[in-house]
C-alpha positions in Angstrom: 0.5 -8.2 8.9 -2.9 -8.8 10.1 -4.3 -12.1 10.2 -7.0 -13.0 8.0 -10.0 -14.5 9.5 -10.8 -17.5 7.5 -14.8 -17.6 8.4 -17.1 -17.6 5.3 -20.1 -15.8 7.9 -18.2 -12.5 7.5 -19.1 -11.2 3.7 -16.1 -9.4 3.7 -13.9 -12.0 5.0 -14.8 -14.3 1.9 -14.7 -11.5 -0.7 -10.7 -11.0 0.6 -10.2 -14.4 0.4 -12.3 -14.8 -3.1 -10.0 -11.8 -4.2 -6.6 -13.3 -3.2 -7.5 -16.7 -4.9 -8.3 -15.0 -8.1 -4.9 -12.9 -7.7 -2.9 -16.5 -6.7 -4.5 -18.0 -9.9 -3.6 -15.5 -12.2 -0.3 -15.3 -10.6 0.3 -19.0 -11.3 -0.9 -18.7 -14.7 1.8 -15.9 -15.8 4.2 -18.1 -14.1 3.3 -21.2 -16.4 2.8 -19.1 -19.3 6.4 -17.8 -18.5 7.9 -21.2 -18.1 6.3 -22.4 -21.1 8.0 -19.5 -23.2 11.4 -20.4 -21.6 11.1 -24.1 -22.9 9.9 -23.0 -26.4 13.1 -20.6 -26.6 
């Protein structure tokens, strides 16, 4: 696995990090909603 360079100076690096951040956010949101459903059941 290639290491991500966290340099904000490279535009493609910033884009990759932003995309990962978005994926992470939606993933956490899904987990949160699943847990809420489990709690209600």
